[in-house]
All heavy atoms as TSV, in Angstrom:
chain	resi	resn	atom	element	x	y	z
A	1	MET	N	N	-89.876	141.276	45.475
A	1	MET	CA	C	-88.480	141.483	45.133
A	1	MET	C	C	-87.929	142.591	46.032
A	1	MET	O	O	-88.577	143.600	46.258
A	1	MET	CB	C	-88.344	141.872	43.660
A	1	MET	CG	C	-86.912	142.085	43.247
A	1	MET	SD	S	-86.678	142.602	41.551
A	1	MET	CE	C	-87.188	141.169	40.681
A	2	ILE	N	N	-86.731	142.401	46.530
A	2	ILE	CA	C	-86.102	143.372	47.416
A	2	ILE	C	C	-85.594	144.567	46.597
A	2	ILE	O	O	-85.123	144.407	45.471
A	2	ILE	CB	C	-84.971	142.717	48.234
A	2	ILE	CG1	C	-84.461	143.672	49.310
A	2	ILE	CG2	C	-83.864	142.217	47.346
A	2	ILE	CD1	C	-83.608	143.006	50.357
A	3	SER	N	N	-85.717	145.750	47.164
A	3	SER	CA	C	-85.345	146.971	46.444
A	3	SER	C	C	-83.839	147.228	46.512
A	3	SER	O	O	-83.143	146.733	47.405
A	3	SER	CB	C	-86.081	148.172	47.028
A	3	SER	OG	O	-85.594	148.455	48.324
A	4	ASP	N	N	-83.352	148.032	45.565
A	4	ASP	CA	C	-81.944	148.431	45.565
A	4	ASP	C	C	-81.596	149.197	46.834
A	4	ASP	O	O	-80.515	149.024	47.388
A	4	ASP	CB	C	-81.628	149.315	44.347
A	4	ASP	CG	C	-81.572	148.528	43.052
A	4	ASP	OD1	O	-81.413	147.291	43.107
A	4	ASP	OD2	O	-81.680	149.154	41.986
A	5	GLU	N	N	-82.510	150.029	47.302
A	5	GLU	CA	C	-82.254	150.825	48.503
A	5	GLU	C	C	-82.081	149.934	49.735
A	5	GLU	O	O	-81.205	150.159	50.563
A	5	GLU	CB	C	-83.391	151.828	48.741
A	5	GLU	CG	C	-83.483	152.917	47.696
A	5	GLU	CD	C	-84.176	152.471	46.409
A	5	GLU	OE1	O	-84.893	151.433	46.407
A	5	GLU	OE2	O	-83.977	153.148	45.386
A	6	GLN	N	N	-82.919	148.906	49.844
A	6	GLN	CA	C	-82.820	147.983	50.980
A	6	GLN	C	C	-81.521	147.189	50.912
A	6	GLN	O	O	-80.833	147.027	51.921
A	6	GLN	CB	C	-84.022	147.036	50.972
A	6	GLN	CG	C	-84.139	146.184	52.200
A	6	GLN	CD	C	-84.595	146.956	53.415
A	6	GLN	OE1	O	-85.334	147.913	53.290
A	6	GLN	NE2	N	-84.162	146.551	54.569
A	7	LEU	N	N	-81.162	146.705	49.728
A	7	LEU	CA	C	-79.899	145.975	49.570
A	7	LEU	C	C	-78.711	146.862	49.923
A	7	LEU	O	O	-77.785	146.432	50.615
A	7	LEU	CB	C	-79.765	145.457	48.137
A	7	LEU	CG	C	-80.648	144.278	47.765
A	7	LEU	CD1	C	-80.651	144.083	46.255
A	7	LEU	CD2	C	-80.196	143.025	48.477
A	8	ASN	N	N	-78.738	148.104	49.457
A	8	ASN	CA	C	-77.640	149.018	49.738
A	8	ASN	C	C	-77.541	149.305	51.238
A	8	ASN	O	O	-76.438	149.374	51.786
A	8	ASN	CB	C	-77.797	150.318	48.952
A	8	ASN	CG	C	-76.532	151.120	48.949
A	8	ASN	OD1	O	-75.442	150.590	48.720
A	8	ASN	ND2	N	-76.645	152.403	49.228
A	9	MET	N	N	-78.677	149.459	51.916
A	9	MET	CA	C	-78.664	149.695	53.356
A	9	MET	C	C	-78.020	148.510	54.089
A	9	MET	O	O	-77.177	148.695	54.962
A	9	MET	CB	C	-80.069	149.923	53.886
A	9	MET	CG	C	-80.115	150.303	55.342
A	9	MET	SD	S	-81.774	150.292	56.020
A	9	MET	CE	C	-82.074	148.538	56.136
A	10	TYR	N	N	-78.400	147.284	53.728
A	10	TYR	CA	C	-77.799	146.095	54.344
A	10	TYR	C	C	-76.295	146.044	54.080
A	10	TYR	O	O	-75.509	145.713	54.965
A	10	TYR	CB	C	-78.447	144.812	53.815
A	10	TYR	CG	C	-79.850	144.544	54.315
A	10	TYR	CD1	C	-80.738	143.807	53.549
A	10	TYR	CD2	C	-80.306	145.012	55.544
A	10	TYR	CE1	C	-82.027	143.534	53.993
A	10	TYR	CE2	C	-81.581	144.750	55.997
A	10	TYR	CZ	C	-82.439	144.005	55.222
A	10	TYR	OH	O	-83.711	143.737	55.662
A	11	ARG	N	N	-75.877	146.366	52.858
A	11	ARG	CA	C	-74.456	146.305	52.500
A	11	ARG	C	C	-73.647	147.365	53.243
A	11	ARG	O	O	-72.623	147.064	53.858
A	11	ARG	CB	C	-74.275	146.483	50.996
A	11	ARG	CG	C	-72.825	146.345	50.537
A	11	ARG	CD	C	-72.678	146.677	49.069
A	11	ARG	NE	N	-73.042	148.051	48.775
A	11	ARG	CZ	C	-72.240	149.105	48.949
A	11	ARG	NH1	N	-71.038	148.947	49.442
A	11	ARG	NH2	N	-72.647	150.309	48.636
A	12	VAL	N	N	-74.113	148.601	53.231
A	12	VAL	CA	C	-73.375	149.713	53.854
A	12	VAL	C	C	-73.288	149.533	55.370
A	12	VAL	O	O	-72.238	149.777	55.968
A	12	VAL	CB	C	-74.032	151.059	53.488
A	12	VAL	CG1	C	-73.460	152.192	54.303
A	12	VAL	CG2	C	-73.855	151.337	52.001
A	13	ASN	N	N	-74.380	149.094	55.990
A	13	ASN	CA	C	-74.393	148.908	57.444
A	13	ASN	C	C	-73.703	147.623	57.887
A	13	ASN	O	O	-73.492	147.427	59.080
A	13	ASN	CB	C	-75.829	148.914	57.966
A	13	ASN	CG	C	-76.488	150.264	57.805
A	13	ASN	OD1	O	-75.824	151.284	57.694
A	13	ASN	ND2	N	-77.810	150.262	57.786
A	14	GLY	N	N	-73.388	146.744	56.947
A	14	GLY	CA	C	-72.757	145.472	57.303
A	14	GLY	C	C	-73.697	144.543	58.049
A	14	GLY	O	O	-73.273	143.763	58.897
A	15	THR	N	N	-74.977	144.613	57.720
A	15	THR	CA	C	-75.993	143.805	58.390
A	15	THR	C	C	-75.911	142.361	57.920
A	15	THR	O	O	-75.941	142.090	56.719
A	15	THR	CB	C	-77.403	144.354	58.080
A	15	THR	OG1	O	-77.450	145.730	58.441
A	15	THR	CG2	C	-78.469	143.586	58.817
A	16	LYS	N	N	-75.802	141.435	58.874
A	16	LYS	CA	C	-75.862	140.016	58.519
A	16	LYS	C	C	-77.306	139.704	58.174
A	16	LYS	O	O	-78.223	140.042	58.916
A	16	LYS	CB	C	-75.387	139.144	59.672
A	16	LYS	CG	C	-75.262	137.693	59.300
A	16	LYS	CD	C	-74.597	136.890	60.389
A	16	LYS	CE	C	-74.369	135.469	59.921
A	16	LYS	NZ	N	-73.721	134.669	60.949
A	17	ILE	N	N	-77.524	139.064	57.033
A	17	ILE	CA	C	-78.876	138.811	56.556
A	17	ILE	C	C	-79.175	137.314	56.517
A	17	ILE	O	O	-78.271	136.483	56.538
A	17	ILE	CB	C	-79.110	139.439	55.157
A	17	ILE	CG1	C	-78.067	138.987	54.135
A	17	ILE	CG2	C	-79.106	140.939	55.233
A	17	ILE	CD1	C	-78.616	138.033	53.159
A	18	ARG	N	N	-80.474	137.032	56.461
A	18	ARG	CA	C	-80.966	135.670	56.285
A	18	ARG	C	C	-81.792	135.672	55.006
A	18	ARG	O	O	-82.638	136.542	54.817
A	18	ARG	CB	C	-81.848	135.279	57.469
A	18	ARG	CG	C	-82.567	133.958	57.299
A	18	ARG	CD	C	-83.688	133.778	58.307
A	18	ARG	NE	N	-83.333	134.160	59.637
A	18	ARG	CZ	C	-82.929	133.301	60.588
A	18	ARG	NH1	N	-82.880	132.027	60.331
A	18	ARG	NH2	N	-82.611	133.752	61.780
A	19	VAL	N	N	-81.544	134.703	54.150
A	19	VAL	CA	C	-82.326	134.560	52.926
A	19	VAL	C	C	-83.217	133.337	53.102
A	19	VAL	O	O	-82.727	132.214	53.215
A	19	VAL	CB	C	-81.421	134.391	51.685
A	19	VAL	CG1	C	-82.264	134.334	50.423
A	19	VAL	CG2	C	-80.398	135.512	51.609
A	20	VAL	N	N	-84.525	133.572	53.155
A	20	VAL	CA	C	-85.499	132.497	53.328
A	20	VAL	C	C	-85.903	132.025	51.937
A	20	VAL	O	O	-86.532	132.754	51.189
A	20	VAL	CB	C	-86.720	132.988	54.128
A	20	VAL	CG1	C	-87.748	131.875	54.269
A	20	VAL	CG2	C	-86.295	133.523	55.484
A	21	ARG	N	N	-85.494	130.790	51.616
A	21	ARG	CA	C	-85.761	130.269	50.280
A	21	ARG	C	C	-86.988	129.378	50.214
A	21	ARG	O	O	-87.614	129.251	49.168
A	21	ARG	CB	C	-84.541	129.508	49.768
A	21	ARG	CG	C	-83.321	130.417	49.674
A	21	ARG	CD	C	-82.173	129.760	48.994
A	21	ARG	NE	N	-81.640	128.670	49.785
A	21	ARG	CZ	C	-80.691	127.852	49.367
A	21	ARG	NH1	N	-80.183	127.999	48.156
A	21	ARG	NH2	N	-80.237	126.899	50.142
A	22	ASP	N	N	-87.317	128.705	51.301
A	22	ASP	CA	C	-88.496	127.836	51.339
A	22	ASP	C	C	-88.923	127.662	52.787
A	22	ASP	O	O	-88.455	128.383	53.661
A	22	ASP	CB	C	-88.223	126.491	50.646
A	22	ASP	CG	C	-87.060	125.722	51.257
A	22	ASP	OD1	O	-86.701	125.988	52.425
A	22	ASP	OD2	O	-86.517	124.852	50.575
A	23	SER	N	N	-89.786	126.706	53.062
A	23	SER	CA	C	-90.331	126.536	54.407
A	23	SER	C	C	-89.366	125.834	55.370
A	23	SER	O	O	-89.635	125.784	56.563
A	23	SER	CB	C	-91.650	125.765	54.337
A	23	SER	OG	O	-91.420	124.474	53.806
A	24	GLU	N	N	-88.261	125.303	54.885
A	24	GLU	CA	C	-87.300	124.590	55.722
A	24	GLU	C	C	-86.210	125.531	56.230
A	24	GLU	O	O	-85.430	126.069	55.436
A	24	GLU	CB	C	-86.654	123.446	54.935
A	24	GLU	CG	C	-87.626	122.395	54.460
A	24	GLU	CD	C	-88.297	121.659	55.607
A	24	GLU	OE1	O	-87.641	121.395	56.628
A	24	GLU	OE2	O	-89.501	121.369	55.473
A	25	PRO	N	N	-86.107	125.748	57.553
A	25	PRO	CA	C	-85.086	126.660	58.091
A	25	PRO	C	C	-83.654	126.244	57.764
A	25	PRO	O	O	-82.775	127.100	57.632
A	25	PRO	CB	C	-85.322	126.616	59.597
A	25	PRO	CG	C	-86.721	126.145	59.765
A	25	PRO	CD	C	-87.012	125.269	58.588
A	26	GLU	N	N	-83.396	124.954	57.611
A	26	GLU	CA	C	-82.025	124.515	57.301
A	26	GLU	C	C	-81.588	124.912	55.893
A	26	GLU	O	O	-80.402	124.866	55.568
A	26	GLU	CB	C	-81.841	123.011	57.522
A	26	GLU	CG	C	-82.797	122.129	56.781
A	26	GLU	CD	C	-84.068	121.816	57.569
A	26	GLU	OE1	O	-84.263	122.321	58.676
A	26	GLU	OE2	O	-84.887	121.071	57.019
A	27	ASN	N	N	-82.520	125.338	55.044
A	27	ASN	CA	C	-82.184	125.790	53.702
A	27	ASN	C	C	-81.938	127.291	53.620
A	27	ASN	O	O	-81.644	127.811	52.543
A	27	ASN	CB	C	-83.287	125.409	52.712
A	27	ASN	CG	C	-83.379	123.917	52.511
A	27	ASN	OD1	O	-82.401	123.199	52.699
A	27	ASN	ND2	N	-84.549	123.443	52.160
A	28	ASP	N	N	-82.066	127.992	54.746
A	28	ASP	CA	C	-81.801	129.437	54.759
A	28	ASP	C	C	-80.317	129.686	54.505
A	28	ASP	O	O	-79.468	128.883	54.885
A	28	ASP	CB	C	-82.172	130.046	56.111
A	28	ASP	CG	C	-83.667	130.047	56.367
A	28	ASP	OD1	O	-84.423	129.638	55.469
A	28	ASP	OD2	O	-84.057	130.464	57.467
A	29	VAL	N	N	-80.017	130.812	53.879
A	29	VAL	CA	C	-78.640	131.240	53.658
A	29	VAL	C	C	-78.411	132.463	54.530
A	29	VAL	O	O	-79.195	133.404	54.511
A	29	VAL	CB	C	-78.394	131.594	52.168
A	29	VAL	CG1	C	-77.002	132.154	51.974
A	29	VAL	CG2	C	-78.614	130.383	51.289
A	30	ARG	N	N	-77.329	132.443	55.313
A	30	ARG	CA	C	-76.979	133.591	56.147
A	30	ARG	C	C	-75.658	134.143	55.663
A	30	ARG	O	O	-74.778	133.396	55.257
A	30	ARG	CB	C	-76.869	133.176	57.604
A	30	ARG	CG	C	-78.187	132.801	58.212
A	30	ARG	CD	C	-78.013	132.291	59.633
A	30	ARG	NE	N	-79.216	131.651	60.121
A	30	ARG	CZ	C	-79.560	130.398	59.854
A	30	ARG	NH1	N	-78.802	129.656	59.103
A	30	ARG	NH2	N	-80.677	129.897	60.328
A	31	GLY	N	N	-75.523	135.463	55.715
A	31	GLY	CA	C	-74.277	136.079	55.285
A	31	GLY	C	C	-74.439	137.566	55.090
A	31	GLY	O	O	-75.355	138.183	55.627
A	32	PHE	N	N	-73.520	138.146	54.317
A	32	PHE	CA	C	-73.490	139.578	54.081
A	32	PHE	C	C	-73.656	139.866	52.596
A	32	PHE	O	O	-73.090	139.166	51.754
A	32	PHE	CB	C	-72.156	140.163	54.565
A	32	PHE	CG	C	-71.951	139.982	56.045
A	32	PHE	CD1	C	-71.264	138.885	56.538
A	32	PHE	CD2	C	-72.462	140.895	56.937
A	32	PHE	CE1	C	-71.082	138.717	57.898
A	32	PHE	CE2	C	-72.287	140.735	58.297
A	32	PHE	CZ	C	-71.598	139.645	58.787
A	33	ILE	N	N	-74.405	140.922	52.272
A	33	ILE	CA	C	-74.606	141.334	50.883
A	33	ILE	C	C	-73.278	141.836	50.329
A	33	ILE	O	O	-72.605	142.657	50.952
A	33	ILE	CB	C	-75.646	142.471	50.792
A	33	ILE	CG1	C	-76.995	142.057	51.378
A	33	ILE	CG2	C	-75.787	142.975	49.351
A	33	ILE	CD1	C	-77.748	141.037	50.594
A	34	VAL	N	N	-72.902	141.344	49.148
A	34	VAL	CA	C	-71.670	141.766	48.491
A	34	VAL	C	C	-71.991	142.636	47.272
A	34	VAL	O	O	-71.415	143.703	47.099
A	34	VAL	CB	C	-70.823	140.547	48.065
A	34	VAL	CG1	C	-69.587	140.976	47.313
A	34	VAL	CG2	C	-70.458	139.713	49.280
A	35	ALA	N	N	-72.898	142.166	46.431
A	35	ALA	CA	C	-73.234	142.878	45.186
A	35	ALA	C	C	-74.586	142.372	44.696
A	35	ALA	O	O	-75.095	141.371	45.177
A	35	ALA	CB	C	-72.158	142.629	44.135
A	36	TRP	N	N	-75.135	143.096	43.722
A	36	TRP	CA	C	-76.404	142.685	43.130
A	36	TRP	C	C	-76.560	143.301	41.756
A	36	TRP	O	O	-75.871	144.244	41.394
A	36	TRP	CB	C	-77.584	143.067	44.021
A	36	TRP	CG	C	-77.764	144.535	44.230
A	36	TRP	CD1	C	-78.505	145.392	43.473
A	36	TRP	CD2	C	-77.175	145.329	45.252
A	36	TRP	NE1	N	-78.420	146.661	43.954
A	36	TRP	CE2	C	-77.597	146.654	45.060
A	36	TRP	CE3	C	-76.323	145.065	46.318
A	36	TRP	CZ2	C	-77.206	147.696	45.877
A	36	TRP	CZ3	C	-75.941	146.105	47.132
A	36	TRP	CH2	C	-76.387	147.400	46.912
A	37	ASP	N	N	-77.463	142.698	40.978
A	37	ASP	CA	C	-77.868	143.268	39.696
A	37	ASP	C	C	-79.391	143.186	39.629
A	37	ASP	O	O	-80.044	143.024	40.661
A	37	ASP	CB	C	-77.166	142.575	38.522
A	37	ASP	CG	C	-77.474	141.098	38.405
A	37	ASP	OD1	O	-78.475	140.635	38.992
A	37	ASP	OD2	O	-76.728	140.390	37.717
A	38	ASP	N	N	-79.957	143.275	38.445
A	38	ASP	CA	C	-81.413	143.307	38.321
A	38	ASP	C	C	-82.098	142.011	38.743
A	38	ASP	O	O	-83.253	142.032	39.160
A	38	ASP	CB	C	-81.815	143.626	36.882
A	38	ASP	CG	C	-81.458	145.056	36.506
A	38	ASP	OD1	O	-81.319	145.886	37.418
A	38	ASP	OD2	O	-81.333	145.327	35.298
A	39	ASP	N	N	-81.407	140.870	38.647
A	39	ASP	CA	C	-82.027	139.577	38.908
A	39	ASP	C	C	-81.446	138.812	40.084
A	39	ASP	O	O	-82.100	137.929	40.624
A	39	ASP	CB	C	-81.921	138.686	37.662
A	39	ASP	CG	C	-82.576	139.316	36.456
A	39	ASP	OD1	O	-83.665	139.882	36.616
A	39	ASP	OD2	O	-81.992	139.250	35.359
A	40	THR	N	N	-80.197	139.094	40.467
A	40	THR	CA	C	-79.512	138.273	41.465
A	40	THR	C	C	-78.840	139.121	42.546
A	40	THR	O	O	-78.598	140.312	42.352
A	40	THR	CB	C	-78.436	137.386	40.805
A	40	THR	OG1	O	-77.503	138.218	40.141
A	40	THR	CG2	C	-79.051	136.407	39.826
A	41	VAL	N	N	-78.536	138.456	43.654
A	41	VAL	CA	C	-77.809	139.057	44.773
A	41	VAL	C	C	-76.674	138.116	45.125
A	41	VAL	O	O	-76.860	136.900	45.188
A	41	VAL	CB	C	-78.729	139.238	46.001
A	41	VAL	CG1	C	-77.962	139.800	47.181
A	41	VAL	CG2	C	-79.919	140.119	45.675
A	42	MET	N	N	-75.484	138.661	45.373
A	42	MET	CA	C	-74.349	137.852	45.815
A	42	MET	C	C	-74.187	138.031	47.317
A	42	MET	O	O	-74.118	139.156	47.814
A	42	MET	CB	C	-73.089	138.244	45.068
A	42	MET	CG	C	-73.215	137.959	43.581
A	42	MET	SD	S	-71.728	138.259	42.652
A	42	MET	CE	C	-70.770	136.856	43.145
A	43	VAL	N	N	-74.145	136.901	48.034
A	43	VAL	CA	C	-74.061	136.888	49.490
A	43	VAL	C	C	-72.800	136.135	49.899
A	43	VAL	O	O	-72.565	135.016	49.432
A	43	VAL	CB	C	-75.315	136.209	50.100
A	43	VAL	CG1	C	-75.198	136.094	51.604
A	43	VAL	CG2	C	-76.575	136.960	49.711
A	44	ARG	N	N	-71.991	136.758	50.787
A	44	ARG	CA	C	-70.795	136.085	51.323
A	44	ARG	C	C	-71.194	135.377	52.601
A	44	ARG	O	O	-71.613	135.977	53.571
A	44	ARG	CB	C	-69.672	137.068	51.615
A	44	ARG	CG	C	-68.412	136.350	52.068
A	44	ARG	CD	C	-67.187	137.220	52.306
A	44	ARG	NE	N	-67.329	138.632	52.090
A	44	ARG	CZ	C	-67.585	139.524	53.057
A	44	ARG	NH1	N	-67.772	139.151	54.294
A	44	ARG	NH2	N	-67.666	140.811	52.767
A	45	ARG	N	N	-71.067	134.052	52.586
A	45	ARG	CA	C	-71.426	133.228	53.734
A	45	ARG	C	C	-70.300	133.233	54.769
A	45	ARG	O	O	-69.192	133.666	54.467
A	45	ARG	CB	C	-71.711	131.807	53.251
A	45	ARG	CG	C	-72.920	131.781	52.321
A	45	ARG	CD	C	-73.207	130.430	51.762
A	45	ARG	NE	N	-73.255	129.445	52.822
A	45	ARG	CZ	C	-73.072	128.147	52.638
A	45	ARG	NH1	N	-72.831	127.680	51.439
A	45	ARG	NH2	N	-73.139	127.316	53.636
A	46	PRO	N	N	-70.572	132.754	55.999
A	46	PRO	CA	C	-69.535	132.749	57.037
A	46	PRO	C	C	-68.282	131.954	56.663
A	46	PRO	O	O	-67.184	132.275	57.134
A	46	PRO	CB	C	-70.232	132.104	58.239
A	46	PRO	CG	C	-71.671	132.357	58.015
A	46	PRO	CD	C	-71.878	132.344	56.520
A	47	ASN	N	N	-68.403	130.941	55.806
A	47	ASN	CA	C	-67.232	130.176	55.377
A	47	ASN	C	C	-66.499	130.857	54.215
A	47	ASN	O	O	-65.628	130.263	53.588
A	47	ASN	CB	C	-67.623	128.748	54.998
A	47	ASN	CG	C	-68.550	128.673	53.812
A	47	ASN	OD1	O	-68.884	129.685	53.196
A	47	ASN	ND2	N	-68.968	127.472	53.482
A	48	ARG	N	N	-66.854	132.114	53.945
A	48	ARG	CA	C	-66.259	132.978	52.921
A	48	ARG	C	C	-66.606	132.603	51.485
A	48	ARG	O	O	-66.092	133.184	50.549
A	48	ARG	CB	C	-64.746	133.080	53.085
A	48	ARG	CG	C	-64.380	133.743	54.384
A	48	ARG	CD	C	-62.922	133.999	54.450
A	48	ARG	NE	N	-62.633	134.616	55.727
A	48	ARG	CZ	C	-61.906	135.684	55.862
A	48	ARG	NH1	N	-61.387	136.253	54.823
A	48	ARG	NH2	N	-61.678	136.183	57.047
A	49	ARG	N	N	-67.454	131.620	51.301
A	49	ARG	CA	C	-67.923	131.316	49.949
A	49	ARG	C	C	-68.980	132.331	49.562
A	49	ARG	O	O	-69.753	132.790	50.395
A	49	ARG	CB	C	-68.507	129.918	49.885
A	49	ARG	CG	C	-67.455	128.857	50.031
A	49	ARG	CD	C	-68.061	127.503	49.851
A	49	ARG	NE	N	-67.078	126.500	50.170
A	49	ARG	CZ	C	-66.637	125.615	49.299
A	49	ARG	NH1	N	-67.118	125.593	48.087
A	49	ARG	NH2	N	-65.738	124.736	49.654
A	50	VAL	N	N	-69.016	132.665	48.297
A	50	VAL	CA	C	-70.003	133.620	47.793
A	50	VAL	C	C	-71.030	132.842	46.984
A	50	VAL	O	O	-70.686	132.030	46.134
A	50	VAL	CB	C	-69.319	134.703	46.927
A	50	VAL	CG1	C	-70.344	135.629	46.312
A	50	VAL	CG2	C	-68.320	135.486	47.763
A	51	VAL	N	N	-72.300	133.082	47.292
A	51	VAL	CA	C	-73.382	132.417	46.566
A	51	VAL	C	C	-74.209	133.466	45.831
A	51	VAL	O	O	-74.349	134.595	46.292
A	51	VAL	CB	C	-74.275	131.574	47.499
A	51	VAL	CG1	C	-73.514	130.401	48.049
A	51	VAL	CG2	C	-74.848	132.414	48.613
A	52	LYS	N	N	-74.727	133.072	44.696
A	52	LYS	CA	C	-75.540	133.953	43.868
A	52	LYS	C	C	-76.983	133.493	43.995
A	52	LYS	O	O	-77.308	132.360	43.661
A	52	LYS	CB	C	-75.048	133.842	42.424
A	52	LYS	CG	C	-75.542	134.883	41.496
A	52	LYS	CD	C	-74.829	134.721	40.152
A	52	LYS	CE	C	-75.163	135.838	39.221
A	52	LYS	NZ	N	-74.451	135.689	37.943
A	53	LEU	N	N	-77.845	134.391	44.502
A	53	LEU	CA	C	-79.237	134.046	44.785
A	53	LEU	C	C	-80.187	134.968	44.040
A	53	LEU	O	O	-79.849	136.108	43.741
A	53	LEU	CB	C	-79.503	134.152	46.286
A	53	LEU	CG	C	-78.627	133.287	47.179
A	53	LEU	CD1	C	-78.782	133.708	48.633
A	53	LEU	CD2	C	-78.990	131.834	47.005
A	54	SER	N	N	-81.385	134.486	43.809
A	54	SER	CA	C	-82.411	135.278	43.139
A	54	SER	C	C	-82.887	136.406	44.041
A	54	SER	O	O	-82.969	136.254	45.263
A	54	SER	CB	C	-83.597	134.389	42.780
A	54	SER	OG	O	-84.681	135.171	42.337
A	55	ARG	N	N	-83.235	137.530	43.451
A	55	ARG	CA	C	-83.812	138.640	44.218
A	55	ARG	C	C	-85.245	138.356	44.619
A	55	ARG	O	O	-85.815	139.084	45.424
A	55	ARG	CB	C	-83.754	139.929	43.411
A	55	ARG	CG	C	-82.355	140.505	43.360
A	55	ARG	CD	C	-82.287	141.791	42.622
A	55	ARG	NE	N	-82.914	142.886	43.344
A	55	ARG	CZ	C	-82.744	144.153	43.028
A	55	ARG	NH1	N	-81.975	144.472	42.005
A	55	ARG	NH2	N	-83.344	145.096	43.708
A	56	GLU	N	N	-85.837	137.296	44.103
A	56	GLU	CA	C	-87.218	136.940	44.428
A	56	GLU	C	C	-87.352	136.343	45.834
A	56	GLU	O	O	-88.440	136.311	46.389
A	56	GLU	CB	C	-87.768	135.947	43.402
A	56	GLU	CG	C	-87.820	136.491	41.989
A	56	GLU	CD	C	-88.786	137.664	41.842
A	56	GLU	OE1	O	-89.838	137.678	42.513
A	56	GLU	OE2	O	-88.471	138.564	41.049
A	57	TYR	N	N	-86.249	135.846	46.427
A	57	TYR	CA	C	-86.302	135.289	47.779
A	57	TYR	C	C	-86.556	136.377	48.802
A	57	TYR	O	O	-86.406	137.563	48.518
A	57	TYR	CB	C	-84.998	134.569	48.121
A	57	TYR	CG	C	-84.749	133.317	47.322
A	57	TYR	CD1	C	-83.520	133.094	46.731
A	57	TYR	CD2	C	-85.729	132.344	47.173
A	57	TYR	CE1	C	-83.267	131.948	45.998
A	57	TYR	CE2	C	-85.490	131.194	46.444
A	57	TYR	CZ	C	-84.259	130.998	45.866
A	57	TYR	OH	O	-84.023	129.872	45.159
A	58	LYS	N	N	-86.913	135.979	50.018
A	58	LYS	CA	C	-87.165	136.928	51.102
A	58	LYS	C	C	-85.853	137.200	51.843
A	58	LYS	O	O	-85.221	136.276	52.338
A	58	LYS	CB	C	-88.202	136.355	52.055
A	58	LYS	CG	C	-88.565	137.290	53.165
A	58	LYS	CD	C	-89.816	136.830	53.852
A	58	LYS	CE	C	-90.225	137.744	54.957
A	58	LYS	NZ	N	-90.508	139.086	54.523
A	59	TYR	N	N	-85.462	138.466	51.929
A	59	TYR	CA	C	-84.237	138.897	52.606
A	59	TYR	C	C	-84.631	139.627	53.881
A	59	TYR	O	O	-85.480	140.517	53.847
A	59	TYR	CB	C	-83.427	139.834	51.704
A	59	TYR	CG	C	-82.837	139.143	50.508
A	59	TYR	CD1	C	-83.621	138.876	49.382
A	59	TYR	CD2	C	-81.523	138.733	50.492
A	59	TYR	CE1	C	-83.091	138.225	48.282
A	59	TYR	CE2	C	-80.983	138.083	49.395
A	59	TYR	CZ	C	-81.778	137.830	48.294
A	59	TYR	OH	O	-81.250	137.179	47.217
A	60	GLN	N	N	-84.000	139.244	55.000
A	60	GLN	CA	C	-84.292	139.895	56.269
A	60	GLN	C	C	-83.044	139.847	57.151
A	60	GLN	O	O	-82.178	138.995	56.943
A	60	GLN	CB	C	-85.463	139.207	56.965
A	60	GLN	CG	C	-85.194	137.762	57.329
A	60	GLN	CD	C	-86.426	137.064	57.842
A	60	GLN	OE1	O	-87.459	137.078	57.200
A	60	GLN	NE2	N	-86.312	136.466	59.004
A	61	PRO	N	N	-82.933	140.750	58.130
A	61	PRO	CA	C	-81.785	140.695	59.045
A	61	PRO	C	C	-81.769	139.355	59.785
A	61	PRO	O	O	-82.813	138.834	60.180
A	61	PRO	CB	C	-82.029	141.856	60.008
A	61	PRO	CG	C	-82.893	142.800	59.242
A	61	PRO	CD	C	-83.764	141.922	58.362
A	62	ALA	N	N	-80.577	138.797	59.975
A	62	ALA	CA	C	-80.446	137.468	60.598
A	62	ALA	C	C	-80.849	137.477	62.063
A	62	ALA	O	O	-81.236	136.452	62.608
A	62	ALA	CB	C	-79.015	136.966	60.445
A	63	ASN	N	N	-80.776	138.652	62.723
A	63	ASN	CA	C	-81.100	138.686	64.149
A	63	ASN	C	C	-82.603	138.778	64.401
A	63	ASN	O	O	-83.025	138.707	65.545
A	63	ASN	CB	C	-80.371	139.855	64.837
A	63	ASN	CG	C	-80.708	141.190	64.238
A	63	ASN	OD1	O	-81.555	141.305	63.359
A	63	ASN	ND2	N	-80.032	142.232	64.697
A	64	GLN	N	N	-83.408	138.920	63.371
A	64	GLN	CA	C	-84.866	138.903	63.518
A	64	GLN	C	C	-85.361	137.472	63.495
A	64	GLN	O	O	-84.689	136.576	63.010
A	64	GLN	CB	C	-85.546	139.649	62.370
A	64	GLN	CG	C	-85.425	141.134	62.422
A	64	GLN	CD	C	-86.202	141.780	61.280
A	64	GLN	OE1	O	-86.745	141.123	60.414
A	64	GLN	NE2	N	-86.223	143.104	61.291
A	65	GLY	N	N	-86.570	137.269	63.987
A	65	GLY	CA	C	-87.186	135.969	63.882
A	65	GLY	C	C	-87.410	135.606	62.423
A	65	GLY	O	O	-87.555	136.487	61.571
A	66	ARG	N	N	-87.457	134.333	62.149
A	66	ARG	CA	C	-87.605	133.883	60.760
A	66	ARG	C	C	-89.037	134.043	60.275
A	66	ARG	O	O	-89.966	133.564	60.907
A	66	ARG	CB	C	-87.205	132.401	60.678
A	66	ARG	CG	C	-87.252	131.835	59.287
A	66	ARG	CD	C	-86.845	130.371	59.334
A	66	ARG	NE	N	-86.628	129.864	58.011
A	66	ARG	CZ	C	-87.597	129.391	57.223
A	66	ARG	NH1	N	-88.831	129.374	57.635
A	66	ARG	NH2	N	-87.307	128.940	56.020
A	67	ASP	N	N	-89.205	134.752	59.148
A	67	ASP	CA	C	-90.506	134.851	58.498
A	67	ASP	C	C	-90.537	133.807	57.393
A	67	ASP	O	O	-89.535	133.580	56.726
A	67	ASP	CB	C	-90.709	136.233	57.880
A	67	ASP	CG	C	-90.830	137.321	58.927
A	67	ASP	OD1	O	-91.170	137.001	60.079
A	67	ASP	OD2	O	-90.576	138.491	58.582
A	68	GLU	N	N	-91.675	133.192	57.208
A	68	GLU	CA	C	-91.807	132.162	56.167
A	68	GLU	C	C	-91.690	132.789	54.777
A	68	GLU	O	O	-92.038	133.939	54.572
A	68	GLU	CB	C	-93.138	131.431	56.294
A	68	GLU	CG	C	-93.227	130.563	57.519
A	68	GLU	CD	C	-92.243	129.418	57.527
A	68	GLU	OE1	O	-92.034	128.785	56.474
A	68	GLU	OE2	O	-91.671	129.151	58.595
A	69	ALA	N	N	-91.224	131.986	53.823
A	69	ALA	CA	C	-91.144	132.424	52.428
A	69	ALA	C	C	-92.554	132.645	51.898
A	69	ALA	O	O	-93.499	131.987	52.296
A	69	ALA	CB	C	-90.425	131.383	51.581
A	70	GLU	N	N	-92.673	133.571	50.983
A	70	GLU	CA	C	-93.986	133.886	50.420
A	70	GLU	C	C	-94.265	133.094	49.180
A	70	GLU	O	O	-93.453	132.702	48.454
A	70	GLU	CB	C	-94.053	135.378	50.097
A	70	GLU	CG	C	-93.910	136.183	51.349
A	70	GLU	CD	C	-93.709	137.686	51.062
A	70	GLU	OE1	O	-93.570	138.050	49.883
A	70	GLU	OE2	O	-93.697	138.445	52.009
């Protein structure tokens, strides 16, 4: 699970993130962290839609190579 400190760093710095949900790269979600609570993270996608995702997924900067989901 991603920490509050890491989420806050991504949000404050405006880091575009990639959320790896499974082994298929086309299922990744890219966007910016908007908000979070104990169980979920809200991500604003490039088309301006906001999606609510589990904190259990793997979050990483979008400009890094893709790491597989755990």
